[in-house]
Structures are given as C-alpha cells and as structure tokens.
C-alpha positions in Angstrom: 32.6 59.6 80.6 35.0 56.7 80.4 36.8 56.2 83.7 40.5 55.8 83.1 43.1 54.1 85.3 46.8 53.1 85.1 47.3 49.6 83.8 47.4 47.0 86.5 49.6 44.0 85.6 47.6 41.6 87.8 44.4 42.4 86.0 46.1 42.1 82.6 47.5 38.7 83.3 44.1 37.5 84.4 42.9 38.1 80.9 45.9 37.2 78.9 48.5 34.4 79.2 51.5 33.6 77.1 51.3 30.4 75.2 53.9 27.8 76.0 56.1 27.3 72.9 56.1 23.9 71.2 59.6 22.8 70.4 58.6 19.7 68.5 58.2 20.8 64.9 56.0 17.9 64.0 53.6 18.5 66.9 53.6 22.2 66.0 52.6 21.6 62.4 49.9 19.1 63.3 48.5 21.4 66.0 48.1 24.2 63.4 46.3 21.9 61.0 42.6 22.4 61.7 41.2 20.7 58.6 42.0 18.1 56.0 42.9 20.9 53.6 45.5 22.1 56.1 47.0 18.6 56.3 47.1 18.5 52.5 49.0 21.8 52.4 51.6 20.4 54.8 52.0 17.2 52.8 52.4 19.2 49.6 55.3 21.2 51.1 57.1 18.2 52.6 56.5 15.5 50.0 58.2 15.1 46.6 55.9 16.0 43.7 55.6 12.5 42.3 54.6 10.9 45.6 52.2 13.8 46.4 50.5 13.8 43.0 49.9 10.0 43.2 48.2 10.4 46.5 46.3 13.6 45.6 45.5 12.8 41.9 43.2 10.6 39.9 42.8 9.2 36.4 42.7 11.3 33.2 41.0 14.7 33.8 40.0 13.7 37.4 36.3 14.2 36.8 35.3 11.3 39.1 37.5 12.8 41.9 35.7 16.1 41.6 32.3 14.4 41.5 33.1 12.3 44.6 34.1 15.3 46.6 31.0 17.2 45.5 28.8 14.2 46.5 30.1 14.4 50.0 29.7 18.2 50.1 26.1 17.8 48.9 25.1 15.8 52.0 23.2 17.9 54.5 22.5 17.1 58.1 19.3 18.5 59.5 19.6 18.2 63.3 16.5 18.1 65.5 16.2 20.4 68.5 15.6 20.1 72.3 17.0 16.6 72.4 19.4 15.4 75.2 22.8 15.2 73.6 24.8 15.1 76.8 25.8 11.6 75.8 26.5 10.9 72.2 27.1 7.4 70.8 28.8 7.4 67.4 29.1 3.6 67.2 27.4 1.7 64.5 27.4 -1.7 62.6 29.2 -1.9 59.3 29.1 -5.1 57.3 27.8 -7.1 60.2 30.4 -5.9 62.7 30.9 -3.1 65.2 32.6 0.2 64.5 33.1 3.0 67.0 32.6 5.6 64.2 30.6 5.4 61.0 33.7 5.1 58.8 36.9 3.2 58.5 40.3 3.4 56.8 40.0 2.7 53.1 42.5 0.5 51.1 45.3 2.4 49.5 48.3 1.2 47.5 51.9 2.2 48.1 51.1 3.3 51.6 54.7 3.5 52.8 55.3 6.0 50.0 53.0 8.4 51.9 53.9 7.4 55.5 57.1 5.8 56.7 55.3 3.2 58.8 52.6 2.6 56.2 49.9 0.1 57.0 51.4 -0.7 60.4 50.6 2.8 61.5 47.2 2.8 59.8 46.2 -0.6 61.3 47.4 0.4 64.8 45.5 3.7 64.6 42.3 2.0 63.4 42.5 -0.5 66.3 43.0 2.3 68.8 40.0 4.2 67.4 37.8 1.1 67.2 37.2 1.4 63.4 38.0 -1.1 60.6 41.2 -1.0 58.6 41.4 -2.1 54.9 44.5 -3.6 53.4 45.0 -3.2 49.6 46.4 -5.9 47.3 48.9 -3.3 46.4 49.8 -2.6 50.0 53.4 -2.4 51.2 52.8 -4.6 54.3 51.9 -8.2 54.5 48.5 -9.6 55.6 50.1 -11.2 58.6 51.9 -8.1 59.8 48.7 -6.0 59.5 47.0 -8.6 61.7 49.8 -8.3 64.2 49.5 -4.5 64.3 45.8 -4.7 64.8 45.2 -8.1 66.6 41.9 -7.3 68.2 40.4 -4.9 65.7 38.5 -5.5 62.5 40.7 -6.0 59.4 39.4 -6.0 55.8 41.2 -7.0 52.6 40.7 -5.4 49.2 41.3 -7.9 46.4 42.3 -7.4 42.8 41.7 -10.5 40.5 45.1 -11.0 38.8 46.0 -12.7 35.5 47.5 -15.5 37.6 44.4 -16.5 39.6 46.4 -18.6 42.0 48.0 -15.4 43.4 44.6 -13.9 44.2 43.3 -17.2 45.6 46.3 -17.5 47.9 45.7 -13.9 49.1 42.1 -14.8 49.9 43.2 -17.9 51.9 45.9 -15.9 53.8 43.4 -13.2 54.7 40.9 -15.7 55.9 43.6 -17.6 58.0 44.6 -14.3 59.6 41.1 -13.6 60.7 40.2 -10.7 58.3 36.4 -10.6 58.5 35.5 -8.8 55.2 36.7 -9.1 51.6 36.4 -6.3 49.1 36.0 -7.9 45.6 37.1 -5.0 43.3 35.3 -4.8 40.0 36.2 -1.4 38.5 39.8 -1.9 37.5 40.1 -4.7 34.8 42.6 -2.3 33.3 44.6 0.5 34.9 43.3 4.1 34.6 45.3 6.7 32.7 46.8 8.6 35.6 48.2 11.6 33.8 49.9 13.2 36.7 51.9 10.0 37.3 53.0 9.8 33.6 54.1 13.4 33.6 56.1 12.9 36.8 57.6 9.7 35.6 56.3 8.1 38.7 57.3 4.4 39.2 57.6 1.8 42.0 60.3 1.8 43.2 61.0 5.5 42.4 63.6 6.0 39.7 66.0 8.8 40.7 66.7 11.4 38.0 68.1 14.9 38.0 64.6 16.1 38.4 63.9 14.0 41.4 67.2 15.1 43.0 66.3 18.8 42.5 62.8 18.1 43.9 64.4 16.4 46.9 66.6 19.3 48.0 63.9 21.1 50.0 62.5 17.8 51.4 65.4 16.0 53.0 63.5 14.3 55.7 61.2 12.5 53.3 64.2 11.0 51.4 65.9 10.2 54.7 62.9 8.1 55.8 62.7 6.5 52.3 66.4 5.6 52.0 66.8 4.3 55.6 63.8 2.0 55.8 63.2 -1.4 54.1 62.8 -1.5 50.4 59.5 -0.2 49.1 57.7 -3.1 47.4 54.3 -4.7 47.2 54.1 -7.2 50.0 51.5 -9.3 48.2 53.2 -9.4 44.8 56.3 -11.2 43.7 57.9 -8.5 41.6 57.8 -4.7 41.2 59.1 -2.2 38.7 57.7 0.2 36.1 55.0 2.9 36.2 51.9 2.5 38.3 49.8 1.9 35.2 52.2 -0.8 33.9 52.2 -2.5 37.3 48.4 -2.5 37.4 48.1 -3.7 33.8 50.4 -6.6 34.6 48.6 -7.6 37.8 44.9 -7.1 36.7 43.0 -9.2 34.3 40.4 -7.7 31.9 38.7 -11.1 31.6 37.3 -10.9 35.2 33.7 -12.0 35.3 31.0 -13.4 37.6 32.6 -16.8 37.5 35.6 -15.3 39.4 33.2 -13.9 42.0 31.6 -17.4 42.4 35.1 -18.9 43.0 36.1 -16.3 45.5 32.8 -16.6 47.3 33.4 -20.3 47.8 36.9 -19.6 49.1 36.0 -16.8 51.5 34.2 -17.7 54.8 33.3 -14.1 55.8 31.5 -11.1 54.3 32.0 -10.2 50.7 31.7 -6.7 49.4 31.5 -6.0 45.7 33.6 -2.8 45.6 33.2 0.1 43.2 30.0 -0.7 41.3 29.5 2.3 39.1 26.3 1.4 37.4 22.8 2.0 38.7 21.8 -1.5 37.5 23.1 -3.0 40.8 20.3 -5.5 41.1 21.7 -7.4 38.1 24.8 -8.3 40.2 22.7 -9.6 43.0 20.4 -11.6 40.6 23.3 -13.2 38.6 25.4 -14.0 41.6 22.6 -15.4 43.7 21.4 -17.7 40.9 24.6 -19.8 41.2 24.3 -20.0 45.0 22.5 -22.5 47.3 20.5 -21.2 50.2 23.1 -22.7 52.5 26.0 -20.8 51.0 24.0 -17.5 50.9 23.1 -17.8 54.5 26.6 -18.5 55.5 27.5 -15.1 54.3 24.9 -13.2 56.1 22.1 -13.3 53.5 18.9 -15.2 52.8 17.6 -17.0 49.7 17.0 -15.2 46.4 14.5 -12.3 47.0 11.0 -12.5 45.6 9.7 -10.1 42.9 7.8 -8.2 45.6 10.9 -7.7 47.8 13.0 -6.8 44.8 10.5 -4.0 43.9 10.6 -2.8 47.5 14.4 -2.7 47.5 14.4 -0.8 44.2 12.2 1.8 45.8 14.6 2.2 48.6 17.4 3.3 46.2 16.0 6.7 45.7 14.7 7.2 49.3 16.1 9.9 51.6 17.7 8.5 54.7 16.0 9.7 57.9 16.4 9.0 61.6 14.5 10.5 64.6 17.4 12.7 65.6 19.3 13.5 62.4 18.1 13.6 58.8 20.5 13.5 55.9 19.3 14.7 52.5 21.2 14.8 49.2 20.7 16.0 45.7 19.0 13.5 43.3 22.3 12.3 41.9 23.6 11.2 45.3 20.2 9.9 46.3 20.5 7.2 43.6 23.5 5.7 45.5 23.0 2.1 46.6 21.8 1.6 50.1 23.8 -1.3 51.7 20.6 -2.9 52.9 19.2 -3.1 49.4 21.5 -6.0 48.5 22.0 -7.6 51.9 19.5 -10.3 51.1 21.8 -11.5 48.3 24.8 -11.9 50.5 26.4 -9.0 48.7 26.8 -5.3 49.5 27.5 -3.0 46.6 29.3 0.2 47.1 28.0 2.5 44.4 29.3 6.1 43.8 31.7 5.7 46.7 35.5 6.1 46.6 38.5 5.8 48.8 38.5 8.9 50.9 37.3 10.9 47.9 40.1 9.7 45.6 39.6 8.3 42.1 39.2 4.6 42.0 42.6 4.0 40.6 44.1 5.3 43.9 42.8 2.4 45.8 
C-alpha cells in the first residue's frame, strides 16, 4: 500500500520554488523567445505591417525564399560518438580571417527600420561575439560610424554598382580607408525584384503616412515613438531618398553591370573580394573570365594564385558535388544543395562565389 502523510512545507519547497517575476517587459519577451520563429512572432505583433513585410518578405511569389529555407533544413549533421567534447571550439576562418562562430551578420538595407539603433547595434553585437559584420550599400549608417561601433572586429561592405559609377567607386575607397577587410560585389540585382508585399503595403522610404498607416500604428505606439524621435531614416551611402523600394533600387542599380566593372573594383580594392549571389552552376566561367584580365601579382595580392591549370580545374569541378566531411561531424545534403559552390573551389582565382546562399534566408532583394 501507498504510505500517506500530511504535507510538509519544508519538503515541498525543496522541490518547488516560485519564479522571481521579471518587471522589464522587453526582457520578459526575449526570455520567452526560444527560437527564431518566436522572435518573428514578437516582431509581427510589435511592428507595422509594411516594415514587417519588407523584412519578412521576398520578391514575387517568394519561391527563392522558400527554397533557401528548405536548403538549410535539408542539411543534416551526423555526429560521431565517444569523442571528448568537454572543450568545444566553434572558431573558424572565413575569407582569410578569424570568426568565433561559423557565420556572420549579413548585409541588410533599411536596418534602422527594423531596429532603432540599426547597424550600430549590429556592428557592436558582432564585435562582442567575435563574428564579422556586413554593411549594405542601402544601410542607414555610414561606413565610418560602423567602423567606430566595431573598431577591433571584422567589417565587410556589400556593394551595389550604381548608374553613377563614381558613387560606387567612392564607397569602395571609403570602406578601404576605414579598414573593412572584405568587399561583397553584388551581381544578382541589375534591376530590382518585384516585391509584391511592399507594393501592396505602399511601402516607401521614408514611410509615407496615410490613414491606413495611422490605423496600423495604433496598437504599436512604441515603434512609432522610436521612429519619430530618432534621426531621419535615410540611406547613409546615397545622396537622395524617396519612393518605393523598387523605385529606389531601379534608380541606384545599373543593368549594364559587367565583368569590366568587376575588373575596375578589383583594382580599387586592396582586400578580399567576394562575388555575391551567383545563382548559376556555371561558376567556373566567372573565375576564368576574371582571372584572364589579371596579372599574377594582382591575383596573389588578393589571396589567390595564378590561373589554374586544366587538371586543377577538373579537380575543383569534382569538389562541387562532394559531400563535406570532417573527423568529428559529417554534414550531408540533398543533391540540389550539394551542387552549391564550395568557397575553396574558386579561391585560386582570387574570388569566392556564394552560390545558392542568401541573407539569413531572405530573398536576394532583401539584402
């Protein structure tokens, strides 16, 4: 039989303790967010629809967004067993430099629309975590202020080639002077994507207040308070703003961008160059065309060697479909993801191509 007894408070309190209440609402919300999806739900409740949809959405039917997320979900880690994991080192080398974790903060436009402190907060957080921070051409903080916020960390700059080339060239020079070590040469946005959510919401920079935006703001007063009591939201790297996101991108980007522009930027930039958002499997064509116009000196200056031989090219092509393995952890993917470009496959050309990758899973037009 079960032996019964009168409840003893001392024994009960040994097993249960009352949780100390958290009076800070922000800390309470963040403590309850256990996943990225939880953070997304908080953002959706507290952010006006136009701003949230810009951050959360993508171009047209958002097929690329779905595929990018699925690609990450398809990665499987097969851990080994009976290995000493009492000490774990997550540090790695990314684009020739150190990173405390195998990822960094991707470039995003209109950052202060999503967070009051914008790139200042992102750069500071990246520096504290020991990971790289990427500033977008469409960022809301200047190159120099990002450097000041992350003086000892790694800063990268994502470049759009504009119709007025001198604007782009000047940004490259400023980033180099500020000590940014890697330049992302963006190739997938000669014209702006059709971001349908933004068009339906009438989203523009700066936001245009209408009756709809006022009604949407009623349950979100703190977002509007931060927006209205902080400096004007504008592109720190551009001279003028106004219009929808697509109109701004169309005005800033140039559909005539070509390999000649890459050659010019390469000569201006002293550090690493990353050709960002290559979406074709024919990545070797980029390396071959670009390297043909380079001398061995200029290639070596950017971390590469001379033009690869036919034999080495064949070996690198074979690597594209190989499964990545290490002694302790093996990552496998479905065939579609396995065709993604390995960074090492183009390092001999002084270029690193990012194929089938996106900014934190967002459509390319978000970056």
